[in-house]
C-alpha positions as CSV (number, residue, x, y, z in Angstrom):
1,M,15.5,122.0,181.0
2,G,16.8,126.0,181.3
3,R,14.4,128.9,180.8
4,K,17.0,129.9,177.3
5,I,16.6,126.9,175.9
6,V,12.8,126.9,176.4
7,L,11.9,129.9,175.1
8,F,14.5,129.8,172.3
9,G,12.5,126.6,171.0
10,F,9.5,128.1,171.5
11,W,10.8,131.0,169.0
12,M,12.0,128.4,166.5
13,L,8.8,127.1,166.1
14,G,6.9,129.7,165.9
15,Y,9.0,131.4,163.5
16,T,9.4,127.9,161.7
17,L,5.3,127.6,161.5
18,G,4.8,131.0,160.8
19,F,6.9,131.4,157.2
20,F,5.6,127.9,156.2
21,A,2.1,129.1,156.3
22,W,3.2,132.1,154.6
23,I,4.3,129.8,151.8
24,V,1.4,128.0,151.4
25,R,-1.3,130.6,152.5
26,T,-2.0,131.8,148.9
27,P,-3.2,128.1,147.7
28,V,-5.2,127.6,151.2
29,I,-6.5,130.7,151.4
30,T,-7.9,130.4,147.5
31,W,-9.5,127.3,148.8
32,I,-10.9,128.6,151.8
33,M,-12.3,131.2,149.8
34,T,-14.4,128.3,147.6
35,L,-16.3,127.9,151.4
36,G,-17.7,131.6,150.6
37,I,-16.0,132.9,153.8
38,S,-13.7,136.2,153.1
39,S,-9.9,136.5,152.0
40,D,-9.7,138.7,155.7
41,V,-11.5,135.6,157.6
42,A,-9.3,132.4,156.0
43,G,-6.0,134.5,156.5
44,A,-7.4,134.4,160.7
45,M,-8.4,131.3,160.3
46,I,-4.9,130.0,158.8
47,T,-2.8,132.3,161.5
48,G,-5.2,130.6,164.3
49,F,-4.5,127.8,163.4
50,A,-0.9,127.5,162.5
51,S,-0.7,129.4,166.4
52,S,-2.6,126.6,168.0
53,I,-0.7,123.7,166.6
54,M,2.8,125.9,168.1
55,M,1.3,125.7,171.4
56,L,0.3,122.3,171.5
57,V,3.2,121.4,169.8
58,G,5.3,123.5,172.5
59,V,3.9,122.6,175.3
60,L,3.8,118.8,174.5
61,L,7.1,118.9,174.1
62,W,7.9,120.6,177.5
63,S,6.4,118.5,179.2
64,F,8.3,115.3,177.6
65,L,11.4,117.1,177.6
66,S,10.9,118.6,181.5
67,R,10.5,114.9,183.1
68,A,13.0,114.0,185.6
């Protein structure tokens, strides 16, 4: 696969996941705050989780799609 297509795919995956995380952030932050965690830490947890999933899915897709 070409480098531009892979970079575009990573960008689209990151954008989509970030957009979805932004939409669901308020109820998720509210739920996490019931566990006694501050809203800043809850927001960081959401961001970290979304980023880690994006990278995992991106690398897995790249590895499967680039097999010869």
